[in-house]
N, C-alpha and C positions, 0 to 999 in steps of 0.2 A: 519623382515617384519611386518608392521603395519596392523591392521585390521580396515577397514573403512566401517561403516554401513550407508546405505541409508535407512532411516526410513520414509516412506511416505505413510500415510493412503490414501492420494490422490496422486497416482503415477505420476512420470515424464513420459513424452512421451518416447516410446521405443528408439527413436533416441537420446534423451538426456541421457538415461541410457547408451547407447552405448558409447557416448562421455565421460561420467564420468568414465566408465570402462577403456577406453583407457588411460585416464590420470592416474588413480590409478594404474593399472597393468603396465603401462609404467614406473612408478616410482618404481616398484618392490614390491608393496603392494597388499593386498587382499581386494576385494570388496565383501560385503555381502548385499543382498537385502532383505528388509522387506516391502512389499507393501500390502495395503488394510488390515492391521492387525486388525482393529476394536477394539479389546480389549487391554486395557493398559497392561495386564499381558504379552501379547506377546512381547510388546516393552520392558518391564522390563527384560524379559528373554534374549532378543536379545542383550541388551547393556552390559551384564555382563563382557565380555572380549574384548570389542572394544576400540580402541585408539581414534577414531574420528567418528562423526556422521554428516551426511547431512540430513537436514529436510526441509519441506516446512511450512505448517501451524500446524505442529505437536507440541504437548505440551512437553516441557522439563522442569520439575519441580524438586523440592528437592527429591522426591521419585525416579525419574528416575536417578538423579545424584548419589543418595545413592547406587543404584544398579550397576552403571557403575564404577567399582573400578579402571579401567585402563584408563578411559577417560581423554583426554587432550584438545580436542577442539570440539566445536559444530559450524557448519556453517548453518545459515538459508539462503536458496536459495531464495533471495528476499530482499526487503528493510526493511520491518517492522520486528521487533524481539520481540514484546510484548508477544509472546507465549513462550518465554524463561525466566525463573527466573534468572535474572542476578546476584542478590545478592547471591543466592544459588550456582550459577556457580563459582562465585569468591571465596566463602567459600570452595568449593571443588577443587580450583586451576585449574579450567577449563576455557579456553579461549573461548569466544563467538564472532563470526563474522557474519556480513550480507554480501550481495553482491550488494551494491548500484549501481544503474544505469542500471542493466541488464534488468529490467522489465519496465524501465521508459517510453520508447516510446509506449509500448503496453498499459500502463495505460493512457497515454496522448491521444492516439487515441480513447480509449473507452470514455474518458471524452467528446471528441468532437462528438462522435456518439450520446451520451446522449443529448448534447446541441442541435444538429440538430433535433433529435427526439422531443425534448420539444418545440422548437420554431416553428416546423411544425405541432404542435397540434397532436402529436402521429400518424401522417399520417392518420388522420380520414376523409380526403376529404375536410376539410375546409381550408380557407386561413390563412396562418401563417405569420411569419416574417422572416427576414434574420439576420444572425450574423454580416454581414458586417456593419461597422460603430458603432456597439455596444461597450460599455465599458466592458472589461473583467477584473475581479479582480482575481489574483492568490494568494491564501492564503497559504503561505510557498513556498519559491523559491528555492527548492532543485532540484534534478535530474528530477523528474516528472514535477515540476513547469516550469523548463527551456524548457522541451519538449513541454509543453502546450503553452508557449510563442512562440516557433518556429512555431508551427502549426497555432496559432492564427494570425500570420503575413500573412499567406497565405489566411486567411479568410477576411483580411482587417479590423481586430478589433483594437480598441484602448486599449492598454494593460497596466494594473497597477499591482503592486505586493506589498505585505507586508510580511516581514520576519524579526522577531526580532533578528535573528542571522546572517543575510546576509547584508554586507555593501551596502548602497545605490549606491555607485559607481559601484559595480559589477552588480547590477540590471540595472543601466543606461547604462552600457557598452553593454548590450544586446538589447538596444533600447526599454526598458520597463521603465515605470514611477514608481518610488518608492513612497510609501505613508508612513506617520509617524506612523500610528496606524491601527489596524484591524477595528476599528470603522470608520475611514476615508475610508478604502477600501470598506466596505459594503455600506456606504452612497453614494459612488461615482459610483459604478459599477452596470450595468444591469444584468451581469452574474458573479457569484463567483464560482471559481473552487477550491475545498478544498483539501489540501495536507498535513495537519498537522498530526503529530504522536499522539497516545494516551498516554498522560503522566498525572501525577497528576495535572498539571497546565491546560491542555487542555480538560480533560474529562468534558463533559456537557457544554463546553464554547460556543458552537454555539447555542445560546439561543434566547429567545423572543426579548430581547433588541437589540442584535446585528443584527440578520437577519431582524428585523423590521425596520432597518435603510435603507434597500434596496429601490431603486426607484420603482415606479409602474411597474408591469410586471416583477419583479425580478425573477431570476432563480438561485437556489443553486444546485450545482453538487458536490456530495461527492464520491470520489474514494479513500478516505483515510481510516478512521476507524469509526465503528459504535459508539464507546464510546464517541466521541467528540460531538455528537449531543445530546442536551437536548430534547428528543422526546416529552415529555409532553408539553413543552413550544412551540416547533415548531408546534405541532398540534393546540394549542390554537391560535397561530399567523395565521396559514393558514385558520382557521375557520373565523377569523376576516378579513383577507385580501385575498379575493378570486382571486386576481391578481397574487399571488405568486405560483411558481412551485418548486418542489423538486425532483431531480433525484439522485438515490444512487446505488452504486455497492455493498453496504453492507446492507443486509436486516435488517430493524429495528426490535426491539423486538415487537413494536406496528405496524407491517406491515399490519395486517388485518384492523386495525382502519384507518391507512393512506389510504389504498386502498379503503375502503368503503366510507370514507368522501371526498376524493379528486380525484375522477375519472377524468381523463383528465389533472390532475395537478401533479400527483405523479407516479413515476415508480421505482421499485427496481428489480435488477437482481435476479434470483432465488438462485444464490450463487455468491461469489466474483469472478469476471471474468476479472479484470483488467490485470492480468498477464497471462491469459489463451490464449496465442498464441503459436504456435509452436516455433517461434523464441525466445520469452522470456523464455520459458520452457528450451530450449537448452542452451541459454546464461547463465541463472542463475545456472543451474546444473553444467555445465562445470566450471564456475567461482568458484563455491563452492569447487569442487574437486581440482582445481589448488591452491586455498587458503589453503586448508588443507595440500597439499604436500609442499607448501612454508613454512608453519608453522612447520611441522614435520621435514623437511629436513634442513631448514635454519633459523627457528625461526622468520619468518616474521609475524608481527602482524598489518599490515597496516590497516585492516578493523575491528580491535577489537572494541567491543562496551561495554565491561564490564571493570571494574577497574583491 
């Protein structure tokens, strides 16, 4: 019997835990819950004899992996996995997976909620604009990007996308116009929806020069990662261009400065809310449990993200 730990400082919904438990216990394994643990010491104690861990935004670093002597697999319930030290996991012979696609619609819907809020001037009673007919740029055409494109069609937007790793033919097959570079995307589009991961190449890449290419009245929406934004350069640009707006689901380090300087042009959620729907919560948690059982029982590594 394997021991599977759900370690979530920000817990799953009760119905998601119920679904995870049904998958784990139905496979003959034991489920252990560690919720709202706060202190890392509690996590280090809990991982000592477990075979698998399901996490959300929780940090799995070398110290945790050192403590988890029997650990075989970590699954991040969600798409992003930059909270897991992949090199350390590989060194400890631990498989790391994510659950791509499970939160995608929730994040895409939030992106559109932010777009509507921005073009309607934060619902302040003044006349705004419509999204219909506007050019939307999707920066990274993965699971979330595809859902953004699907929703954008209903709004009657003209849709463009740039993804360095997705073939243009796949983008075209969805009725979306591929562009050759991120510079072209930003120069072309009235609204850019950002979905790139935080990597060595992308950190601070959304900067003065790139966003500055956007047409007058440009709107940048970030439901991806805080680290990809060069905050100092974006502040400088927004000071110079009073037509630009920035909406983010990841509160910047310079949130207070953004809010003070750009009232009516800037909004941040108080915490990351893209995946905060009942449906996404349930989908990602149950998918994580199924992937763990598939790995432990059958050696399935379909969603492995480390070497």
